[in-house]
Z-matrix of the N, CA and C atoms (Angstrom, degrees):
N
C 1 1.453
C 2 1.527 1 107.54
N 3 1.343 2 116.19 1 124.59
C 4 1.461 3 118.16 2 178.87
C 5 1.530 4 110.46 3 -86.23
N 6 1.311 5 115.67 4 175.60
C 7 1.464 6 121.46 5 -174.06
C 8 1.525 7 112.18 6 -60.43
N 9 1.337 8 116.74 7 -47.07
C 10 1.465 9 119.51 8 -179.10
C 11 1.522 10 111.37 9 -62.23
N 12 1.318 11 115.91 10 -46.89
C 13 1.456 12 119.25 11 -179.88
C 14 1.534 13 110.05 12 -59.96
N 15 1.332 14 116.16 13 -43.80
C 16 1.466 15 120.84 14 179.97
C 17 1.530 16 110.56 15 -61.25
N 18 1.328 17 116.75 16 -44.98
C 19 1.463 18 121.30 17 -179.13
C 20 1.525 19 110.97 18 -60.99
N 21 1.336 20 116.87 19 -47.04
C 22 1.469 21 120.12 20 -179.30
C 23 1.526 22 111.08 21 -68.39
N 24 1.332 23 116.93 22 -36.36
C 25 1.466 24 120.09 23 178.03
C 26 1.529 25 110.74 24 -64.40
N 27 1.322 26 116.44 25 -40.26
C 28 1.467 27 119.78 26 177.40
C 29 1.531 28 110.35 27 -64.60
N 30 1.327 29 115.91 28 -40.00
C 31 1.461 30 119.65 29 177.17
C 32 1.518 31 112.08 30 -62.76
N 33 1.320 32 116.55 31 -38.47
C 34 1.470 33 121.25 32 179.21
C 35 1.527 34 110.46 33 -67.07
N 36 1.336 35 116.88 34 -35.26
C 37 1.470 36 119.69 35 175.93
C 38 1.527 37 110.63 36 -61.63
N 39 1.347 38 116.19 37 -38.06
C 40 1.457 39 120.83 38 179.79
C 41 1.529 40 110.89 39 -74.74
N 42 1.349 41 116.41 40 -41.33
C 43 1.470 42 121.08 41 -178.20
C 44 1.530 43 109.66 42 -133.72
N 45 1.324 44 117.63 43 83.12
C 46 1.467 45 120.63 44 -177.42
C 47 1.531 46 114.24 45 -67.45
N 48 1.326 47 117.42 46 -8.37
C 49 1.468 48 120.02 47 179.84
C 50 1.532 49 112.38 48 -97.54
N 51 1.322 50 117.50 49 7.93
C 52 1.466 51 120.61 50 -178.48
C 53 1.531 52 111.12 51 -83.60
N 54 1.307 53 115.03 52 108.63
C 55 1.468 54 120.33 53 176.84
C 56 1.525 55 110.42 54 -66.55
N 57 1.306 56 117.18 55 -36.78
C 58 1.474 57 121.35 56 -178.41
C 59 1.536 58 110.79 57 -62.77
N 60 1.340 59 117.53 58 -42.75
C 61 1.468 60 119.73 59 178.52
C 62 1.529 61 111.03 60 -64.12
N 63 1.330 62 117.21 61 -40.92
C 64 1.474 63 120.39 62 177.40
C 65 1.526 64 110.26 63 -63.25
N 66 1.310 65 114.85 64 -41.42
C 67 1.464 66 120.70 65 179.75
C 68 1.537 67 110.51 66 -62.34
N 69 1.320 68 116.40 67 -43.15
C 70 1.463 69 120.39 68 -179.76
C 71 1.531 70 111.37 69 -70.36
N 72 1.336 71 117.45 70 -38.18
C 73 1.464 72 118.39 71 176.43
C 74 1.519 73 110.05 72 -65.96
N 75 1.315 74 116.74 73 -34.38
C 76 1.466 75 120.91 74 174.97
C 77 1.528 76 110.24 75 -55.67
N 78 1.323 77 116.65 76 -46.42
C 79 1.473 78 120.73 77 179.61
C 80 1.528 79 110.75 78 -61.70
N 81 1.330 80 116.40 79 -42.12
C 82 1.461 81 120.27 80 178.44
C 83 1.531 82 110.80 81 -62.88
N 84 1.313 83 116.61 82 -42.76
C 85 1.461 84 121.01 83 179.24
C 86 1.529 85 111.40 84 -64.98
N 87 1.317 86 116.56 85 -38.22
C 88 1.471 87 119.87 86 176.93
C 89 1.527 88 110.41 87 -61.54
N 90 1.333 89 116.45 88 -43.00
C 91 1.470 90 119.72 89 178.61
C 92 1.522 91 111.74 90 -62.60
N 93 1.319 92 116.77 91 -27.13
C 94 1.468 93 121.55 92 178.85
C 95 1.533 94 112.35 93 -87.07
N 96 1.335 95 116.07 94 -2.08
C 97 1.464 96 120.34 95 179.66
C 98 1.515 97 113.84 96 79.08
N 99 1.299 98 117.31 97 20.44
C 100 1.470 99 122.04 98 -178.57
C 101 1.530 100 108.90 99 -105.60
N 102 1.322 101 113.76 100 69.38
C 103 1.464 102 121.62 101 -171.08
C 104 1.528 103 113.73 102 -65.40
N 105 1.312 104 118.16 103 -39.25
C 106 1.469 105 119.24 104 -179.14
C 107 1.526 106 111.28 105 -64.15
N 108 1.318 107 116.60 106 -42.65
C 109 1.464 108 120.12 107 177.38
C 110 1.534 109 110.27 108 -65.44
N 111 1.328 110 115.25 109 -39.20
C 112 1.465 111 120.12 110 178.74
C 113 1.525 112 110.13 111 -62.37
N 114 1.334 113 117.09 112 -41.37
C 115 1.469 114 120.95 113 179.58
C 116 1.525 115 110.93 114 -63.00
N 117 1.317 116 116.64 115 -38.13
C 118 1.471 117 120.51 116 178.00
C 119 1.525 118 110.36 117 -64.72
N 120 1.340 119 116.70 118 -45.11
C 121 1.466 120 119.70 119 177.62
C 122 1.529 121 111.22 120 -62.05
N 123 1.334 122 116.36 121 -41.67
C 124 1.465 123 119.64 122 -179.46
C 125 1.528 124 110.98 123 -65.12
N 126 1.311 125 116.51 124 -40.42
C 127 1.465 126 119.83 125 178.26
C 128 1.526 127 110.19 126 -62.37
N 129 1.307 128 116.25 127 -43.84
C 130 1.468 129 120.07 128 178.55
C 131 1.527 130 110.14 129 -62.13
N 132 1.339 131 116.47 130 -41.99
C 133 1.473 132 120.20 131 178.69
C 134 1.532 133 110.52 132 -60.96
N 135 1.319 134 117.12 133 -41.28
C 136 1.471 135 121.09 134 179.03
C 137 1.530 136 111.00 135 -65.08
N 138 1.314 137 115.54 136 -37.82
C 139 1.471 138 119.24 137 178.63
C 140 1.528 139 111.22 138 -70.01
N 141 1.341 140 116.58 139 -38.03
C 142 1.465 141 120.76 140 -179.65
C 143 1.524 142 112.13 141 -69.72
N 144 1.342 143 115.52 142 -38.64
C 145 1.469 144 119.85 143 -179.57
C 146 1.525 145 109.47 144 -142.82
N 147 1.332 146 117.22 145 87.87
C 148 1.469 147 121.02 146 -177.90
C 149 1.531 148 113.36 147 -62.90
N 150 1.319 149 118.21 148 -12.87
C 151 1.464 150 121.43 149 -179.74
C 152 1.518 151 113.28 150 -95.21
N 153 1.326 152 117.34 151 4.98
C 154 1.464 153 121.52 152 178.61
C 155 1.528 154 108.48 153 -90.23
N 156 1.323 155 115.63 154 95.90
C 157 1.463 156 121.10 155 -176.52
C 158 1.511 157 113.45 156 -57.18
N 159 1.317 158 117.02 157 -37.16
C 160 1.461 159 120.90 158 -179.55
C 161 1.536 160 110.97 159 -61.56
N 162 1.317 161 117.71 160 -33.59
C 163 1.464 162 120.59 161 178.19
C 164 1.525 163 110.61 162 -63.88
N 165 1.326 164 115.88 163 -40.36
C 166 1.470 165 119.88 164 178.99
C 167 1.523 166 110.48 165 -67.65
N 168 1.317 167 117.45 166 -39.74
C 169 1.465 168 120.78 167 177.19
C 170 1.522 169 109.83 168 -61.91
N 171 1.311 170 116.89 169 -45.99
C 172 1.467 171 120.84 170 179.81
C 173 1.529 172 110.86 171 -64.37
N 174 1.317 173 116.55 172 -36.36
C 175 1.468 174 119.49 173 179.34
C 176 1.528 175 110.50 174 -64.11
N 177 1.324 176 116.68 175 -47.33
C 178 1.468 177 120.12 176 178.54
C 179 1.529 178 109.79 177 -61.27
N 180 1.318 179 116.74 178 -43.11
C 181 1.462 180 121.45 179 179.60
C 182 1.525 181 111.15 180 -62.63
N 183 1.323 182 116.79 181 -45.26
C 184 1.466 183 120.81 182 -178.99
C 185 1.532 184 111.51 183 -66.44
N 186 1.316 185 116.72 184 -42.24
C 187 1.466 186 119.84 185 178.42
C 188 1.531 187 110.55 186 -62.00
N 189 1.317 188 116.40 187 -41.02
C 190 1.461 189 120.49 188 178.10
C 191 1.523 190 109.88 189 -63.87
N 192 1.322 191 116.66 190 -45.52
C 193 1.469 192 120.88 191 179.75
C 194 1.524 193 111.23 192 -62.67
N 195 1.326 194 116.61 193 -31.04
C 196 1.470 195 121.36 194 179.52
C 197 1.532 196 111.97 195 -80.73
N 198 1.326 197 117.28 196 -2.02
C 199 1.459 198 120.60 197 -179.75
C 200 1.516 199 113.41 198 81.55
N 201 1.306 200 116.61 199 11.78
C 202 1.471 201 121.68 200 -179.87
C 203 1.536 202 107.89 201 -97.04
N 204 1.330 203 114.94 202 61.64
C 205 1.460 204 122.34 203 -169.45
C 206 1.521 205 114.20 204 -62.86
N 207 1.325 206 117.12 205 -45.53
C 208 1.463 207 119.45 206 -178.44
C 209 1.531 208 110.42 207 -63.51
N 210 1.312 209 116.39 208 -40.46
C 211 1.461 210 121.36 209 177.91
C 212 1.531 211 109.95 210 -63.95
N 213 1.334 212 115.89 211 -39.56
C 214 1.467 213 120.69 212 178.39
C 215 1.526 214 110.86 213 -63.25
N 216 1.324 215 116.72 214 -42.14
C 217 1.469 216 120.67 215 179.34
C 218 1.527 217 110.12 216 -64.49
N 219 1.316 218 116.86 217 -46.27
C 220 1.465 219 120.42 218 179.82
C 221 1.533 220 110.65 219 -59.73
N 222 1.310 221 116.55 220 -46.96
C 223 1.462 222 121.44 221 178.87
C 224 1.532 223 110.32 222 -62.49
N 225 1.320 224 116.11 223 -46.03
C 226 1.466 225 121.04 224 -177.89
C 227 1.517 226 112.95 225 -63.96
N 228 1.313 227 116.80 226 -40.17
C 229 1.472 228 119.34 227 179.88
C 230 1.527 229 111.01 228 -64.31
N 231 1.319 230 116.53 229 -39.72
C 232 1.465 231 119.52 230 176.49
C 233 1.516 232 111.50 231 -66.58
N 234 1.322 233 116.25 232 -41.18
C 235 1.469 234 120.47 233 -178.02
C 236 1.526 235 111.89 234 -68.67
N 237 1.326 236 117.48 235 -36.12
C 238 1.469 237 120.44 236 179.52
C 239 1.523 238 110.53 237 -63.43
N 240 1.320 239 117.06 238 -33.70
C 241 1.470 240 120.03 239 176.14
C 242 1.526 241 110.61 240 -65.65
N 243 1.310 242 115.26 241 -35.01
C 244 1.464 243 120.98 242 -179.43
C 245 1.537 244 112.10 243 -77.34
N 246 1.339 245 116.06 244 -34.48
C 247 1.469 246 122.61 245 -177.36
C 248 1.534 247 109.31 246 -127.94
N 249 1.341 248 118.01 247 69.94
C 250 1.471 249 121.13 248 -171.93
C 251 1.529 250 114.94 249 -63.00
N 252 1.299 251 119.27 250 -24.04
C 253 1.460 252 120.51 251 -177.69
C 254 1.510 253 114.49 252 -97.72
N 255 1.318 254 117.92 253 5.88
C 256 1.468 255 121.82 254 -175.96
C 257 1.533 256 109.84 255 -81.14
N 258 1.317 257 115.40 256 102.89
C 259 1.463 258 121.63 257 -176.14
C 260 1.532 259 111.13 258 -66.31
N 261 1.327 260 117.31 259 -40.75
C 262 1.462 261 120.35 260 179.63
C 263 1.531 262 110.57 261 -63.00
N 264 1.307 263 116.61 262 -40.95
C 265 1.460 264 121.16 263 178.18
C 266 1.523 265 110.40 264 -64.58
N 267 1.320 266 116.97 265 -44.02
C 268 1.466 267 120.73 266 178.06
C 269 1.528 268 110.52 267 -60.32
N 270 1.319 269 116.61 268 -39.65
C 271 1.463 270 120.53 269 178.07
C 272 1.521 271 111.70 270 -65.59
N 273 1.331 272 116.92 271 -42.41
C 274 1.462 273 120.40 272 178.47
C 275 1.530 274 110.54 273 -63.06
N 276 1.335 275 116.45 274 -40.29
C 277 1.463 276 120.53 275 177.75
C 278 1.526 277 110.52 276 -64.06
N 279 1.313 278 116.97 277 -43.44
C 280 1.468 279 120.53 278 178.95
C 281 1.524 280 110.76 279 -60.18
N 282 1.328 281 117.91 280 -41.97
C 283 1.466 282 120.56 281 178.05
C 284 1.532 283 111.01 282 -64.04
N 285 1.322 284 117.39 283 -38.59
C 286 1.468 285 120.60 284 177.77
C 287 1.525 286 110.54 285 -66.20
N 288 1.325 287 117.01 286 -44.25
C 289 1.467 288 120.50 287 179.11
C 290 1.523 289 111.05 288 -63.48
N 291 1.318 290 116.56 289 -38.05
C 292 1.458 291 120.78 290 177.56
C 293 1.524 292 110.65 291 -63.82
N 294 1.317 293 116.99 292 -41.19
C 295 1.467 294 120.89 293 178.32
C 296 1.527 295 111.13 294 -62.33
N 297 1.332 296 117.07 295 -41.08
C 298 1.465 297 120.81 296 177.72
C 299 1.529 298 109.66 297 -62.72
N 300 1.315 299 116.66 298 -45.97
C 301 1.468 300 120.73 299 -179.35
C 302 1.522 301 111.24 300 -63.87
N 303 1.328 302 117.09 301 -42.81
C 304 1.469 303 119.95 302 179.85
C 305 1.519 304 111.03 303 -61.93
N 306 1.320 305 116.57 304 -40.90
C 307 1.464 306 119.82 305 179.19
C 308 1.534 307 109.36 306 -64.44
N 309 1.317 308 116.98 307 -43.14
C 310 1.469 309 120.57 308 -179.14
C 311 1.526 310 110.98 309 -64.05
N 312 1.319 311 116.26 310 -41.96
C 313 1.466 312 120.34 311 179.94
C 314 1.524 313 109.81 312 -64.91
N 315 1.315 314 116.98 313 -46.92
C 316 1.463 315 120.44 314 -179.71
C 317 1.524 316 110.53 315 -60.43
N 318 1.319 317 116.89 316 -46.49
C 319 1.462 318 120.30 317 178.79
C 320 1.515 319 112.18 318 -61.96
N 321 1.334 320 116.45 319 -40.96
C 322 1.461 321 120.61 320 179.22
C 323 1.516 322 112.70 321 -65.04
N 324 1.322 323 116.34 322 -39.97
C 325 1.462 324 120.33 323 179.09
C 326 1.532 325 110.16 324 -66.63
N 327 1.321 326 116.58 325 -40.58
C 328 1.469 327 119.95 326 177.44
C 329 1.528 328 110.02 327 -63.60
N 330 1.342 329 117.09 328 -45.60
C 331 1.467 330 120.48 329 177.71
C 332 1.526 331 110.80 330 -58.74
N 333 1.339 332 116.24 331 -43.22
C 334 1.456 333 120.42 332 177.96
C 335 1.528 334 110.38 333 -57.07
N 336 1.335 335 116.08 334 -50.67
C 337 1.466 336 120.52 335 -176.14
C 338 1.528 337 111.54 336 -62.71
N 339 1.313 338 117.24 337 -41.80
C 340 1.467 339 120.96 338 -179.88
C 341 1.521 340 110.28 339 -62.54
N 342 1.345 341 116.67 340 -49.61
C 343 1.476 342 119.46 341 -177.34
C 344 1.524 343 112.07 342 -69.79
N 345 1.322 344 117.23 343 -32.85
C 346 1.478 345 120.02 344 176.45
C 347 1.520 346 109.55 345 -65.06
N 348 1.325 347 116.59 346 -43.19
C 349 1.468 348 120.83 347 178.90
C 350 1.528 349 110.95 348 -64.86
N 351 1.338 350 116.48 349 -42.64
C 352 1.469 351 119.86 350 177.29
C 353 1.531 352 110.63 351 -62.72
N 354 1.314 353 116.56 352 -38.81
C 355 1.457 354 120.49 353 178.67
C 356 1.514 355 111.94 354 -64.13
N 357 1.331 356 115.85 355 -44.10
C 358 1.466 357 119.55 356 178.91
C 359 1.524 358 110.72 357 -63.43
N 360 1.337 359 116.99 358 -39.50
C 361 1.467 360 120.31 359 177.86
C 362 1.527 361 110.47 360 -64.91
N 363 1.328 362 116.65 361 -39.06
C 364 1.470 363 120.17 362 179.09
C 365 1.529 364 110.69 363 -66.13
N 366 1.333 365 117.11 364 -38.28
C 367 1.474 366 120.22 365 176.29
C 368 1.525 367 109.31 366 -60.46
N 369 1.336 368 116.54 367 -46.29
C 370 1.470 369 121.01 368 -179.95
C 371 1.519 370 111.94 369 -60.66
N 372 1.335 371 116.28 370 -31.59
C 373 1.468 372 120.93 371 -179.97
C 374 1.525 373 112.03 372 -90.67
N 375 1.328 374 117.56 373 8.89
C 376 1.466 375 123.59 374 -179.12
C 377 1.523 376 112.54 375 59.97
N 378 1.319 377 117.34 376 28.61
C 379 1.463 378 122.47 377 176.94
C 380 1.531 379 107.34 378 -101.65
N 381 1.323 380 115.69 379 78.84
C 382 1.457 381 121.23 380 -168.80
C 383 1.522 382 113.96 381 -70.33
N 384 1.310 383 117.67 382 -35.07
C 385 1.471 384 119.66 383 177.92
C 386 1.529 385 109.77 384 -65.46
N 387 1.331 386 116.96 385 -42.14
C 388 1.467 387 120.91 386 177.92
C 389 1.522 388 110.41 387 -65.79
N 390 1.337 389 116.17 388 -38.88
C 391 1.461 390 120.24 389 179.32
C 392 1.523 391 110.37 390 -63.71
N 393 1.318 392 115.48 391 -44.71
C 394 1.463 393 119.36 392 179.58
C 395 1.527 394 110.65 393 -62.85
N 396 1.325 395 117.17 394 -41.47
C 397 1.469 396 120.81 395 179.11
C 398 1.536 397 110.67 396 -63.50
N 399 1.335 398 117.07 397 -43.05
C 400 1.468 399 120.41 398 179.55
C 401 1.523 400 111.22 399 -66.93
N 402 1.324 401 116.54 400 -42.56
C 403 1.466 402 119.31 401 178.08
C 404 1.525 403 110.90 402 -62.54
N 405 1.324 404 116.73 403 -39.70
C 406 1.464 405 120.60 404 178.50
C 407 1.532 406 109.90 405 -61.89
N 408 1.327 407 116.43 406 -44.43
C 409 1.468 408 119.76 407 178.22
C 410 1.527 409 111.53 408 -62.99
N 411 1.314 410 117.14 409 -37.54
C 412 1.466 411 119.33 410 -179.90
C 413 1.526 412 110.32 411 -65.82
N 414 1.310 413 116.72 412 -40.02
C 415 1.469 414 119.87 413 178.91
C 416 1.530 415 111.29 414 -69.72
N 417 1.325 416 117.01 415 -36.70
C 418 1.472 417 119.94 416 176.04
C 419 1.523 418 110.70 417 -62.57
N 420 1.329 419 116.41 418 -37.31
C 421 1.472 420 120.03 419 177.88
C 422 1.524 421 110.39 420 -63.08
N 423 1.319 422 116.95 421 -40.86
C 424 1.467 423 119.56 422 179.83
C 425 1.529 424 111.10 423 -70.27
N 426 1.319 425 117.08 424 -35.87
C 427 1.471 426 119.69 425 176.17
C 428 1.529 427 109.91 426 -62.21
N 429 1.338 428 116.94 427 -38.67
C 430 1.463 429 120.70 428 177.79
C 431 1.530 430 110.92 429 -65.38
N 432 1.317 431 116.25 430 -36.50
C 433 1.474 432 120.53 431 177.74
C 434 1.521 433 109.97 432 -61.58
N 435 1.313 434 116.41 433 -36.72
C 436 1.470 435 120.81 434 -178.48
C 437 1.526 436 112.81 435 -56.07
N 438 1.314 437 117.33 436 -29.96
C 439 1.464 438 120.97 437 -179.46
C 440 1.521 439 111.78 438 -64.47
N 441 1.332 440 117.07 439 -19.70
C 442 1.457 441 121.14 440 -175.34
C 443 1.525 442 112.68 441 -110.68
N 444 1.314 443 116.59 442 4.80
C 445 1.460 444 120.98 443 -179.13
C 446 1.528 445 108.72 444 -95.56
N 447 1.343 446 116.80 445 137.05
C 448 1.466 447 119.07 446 177.54
C 449 1.531 448 110.50 447 -55.45
N 450 1.323 449 115.44 448 143.26
C 451 1.475 450 120.67 449 -175.18
C 452 1.520 451 113.21 450 -53.96
N 453 1.325 452 117.54 451 -37.82
C 454 1.455 453 119.85 452 -177.51
C 455 1.530 454 112.21 453 -67.74
N 456 1.324 455 117.87 454 -17.86
C 457 1.458 456 121.60 455 178.06
C 458 1.527 457 112.35 456 -104.10
N 459 1.311 458 117.58 457 -12.51
C 460 1.465 459 121.64 458 -175.23
C 461 1.527 460 111.73 459 -65.24
N 462 1.323 461 117.89 460 -38.06
C 463 1.465 462 120.17 461 -177.89
C 464 1.531 463 110.98 462 -60.76
N 465 1.326 464 116.37 463 -41.34
C 466 1.475 465 119.48 464 178.68
C 467 1.522 466 110.48 465 -63.56
N 468 1.318 467 116.64 466 -42.79
C 469 1.450 468 120.62 467 -179.55
C 470 1.530 469 110.98 468 -67.65
N 471 1.323 470 117.51 469 -38.25
C 472 1.464 471 120.39 470 177.46
C 473 1.529 472 110.52 471 -61.82
N 474 1.315 473 116.42 472 -40.85
C 475 1.471 474 120.14 473 178.55
C 476 1.525 475 110.35 474 -64.65
N 477 1.313 476 116.54 475 -41.63
C 478 1.471 477 120.75 476 178.75
C 479 1.533 478 110.55 477 -64.45
N 480 1.325 479 117.25 478 -39.80
C 481 1.468 480 120.93 479 177.91
C 482 1.524 481 109.77 480 -64.11
N 483 1.338 482 117.04 481 -41.89
C 484 1.467 483 120.42 482 177.19
C 485 1.530 484 110.50 483 -59.28
N 486 1.330 485 116.92 484 -43.62
C 487 1.467 486 121.34 485 178.58
C 488 1.533 487 111.26 486 -62.97
N 489 1.328 488 116.33 487 -43.00
C 490 1.465 489 120.32 488 178.95
C 491 1.521 490 111.37 489 -64.00
N 492 1.316 491 116.13 490 -40.72
C 493 1.460 492 120.74 491 179.42
C 494 1.533 493 109.54 492 -60.51
N 495 1.333 494 116.43 493 -45.14
C 496 1.459 495 120.47 494 179.97
C 497 1.528 496 111.07 495 -65.35
N 498 1.322 497 116.85 496 -40.00
C 499 1.469 498 121.22 497 178.52
C 500 1.529 499 110.40 498 -63.62
N 501 1.327 500 117.10 499 -42.35
C 502 1.465 501 120.65 500 179.82
C 503 1.525 502 110.79 501 -65.09
N 504 1.329 503 116.63 502 -42.05
C 505 1.476 504 120.02 503 177.52
C 506 1.525 505 110.09 504 -61.57
N 507 1.324 506 115.76 505 -42.23
C 508 1.459 507 120.80 506 -179.98
C 509 1.532 508 110.60 507 -62.97
N 510 1.353 509 116.49 508 -42.59
C 511 1.467 510 120.14 509 177.38
C 512 1.524 511 110.79 510 -59.84
N 513 1.312 512 116.19 511 -43.39
C 514 1.464 513 120.02 512 -179.79
C 515 1.532 514 111.29 513 -64.96
N 516 1.354 515 116.48 514 -44.40
C 517 1.477 516 119.77 515 179.84
C 518 1.532 517 110.89 516 -62.56
N 519 1.333 518 115.77 517 -44.87
C 520 1.468 519 119.65 518 -178.98
C 521 1.515 520 111.68 519 -63.89
N 522 1.332 521 115.53 520 -43.22
C 523 1.460 522 119.26 521 -177.31
C 524 1.528 523 111.51 522 -70.28
N 525 1.337 524 117.73 523 -33.18
C 526 1.455 525 121.10 524 -176.18
C 527 1.528 526 112.09 525 -84.93
N 528 1.322 527 116.50 526 -14.28
C 529 1.486 528 119.48 527 -177.93
C 530 1.527 529 110.03 528 -66.69
N 531 1.352 530 115.99 529 139.28
C 532 1.476 531 118.82 530 178.68
C 533 1.519 532 109.59 531 -64.45
N 534 1.299 533 114.75 532 146.15
C 535 1.488 534 119.75 533 -178.27
C 536 1.478 535 111.05 534 -106.41
């Protein structure tokens, strides 16, 4: 336990209803890398004083740090409605939304690669229906990724997906053609 955490914990023992002390201990816990504990303190602070905007910002930040991105986004979206001018809260929400998008993109790219590899293996084994099914799944994964790509970059990715689709069809036609 560091000095700040100890100080805020002692304050909470004296006044367990202080949202501000919970909020400040949350910040100390975040600095120590103890995001789950910080999220609990932030949640308690929000419950003790729902009008303390800083508590909501810390809660979104702690949830994001704890890897609970979807929960952070849900909490942040509700809090932004309550505190529309809170720049720090808006920033915390943006970081949570970015984390959700990054996870979705990474997962989609992995799904694409797995199904593309399975499709290529199926082509090599002359299992064309399986290859077509795997290629279709790989393209669906990339289409899902598009939902999380900034609009200015989506057109490039759509063109690349179109090229991949044509290449996969060509591989299937070539492999299935009688020799």
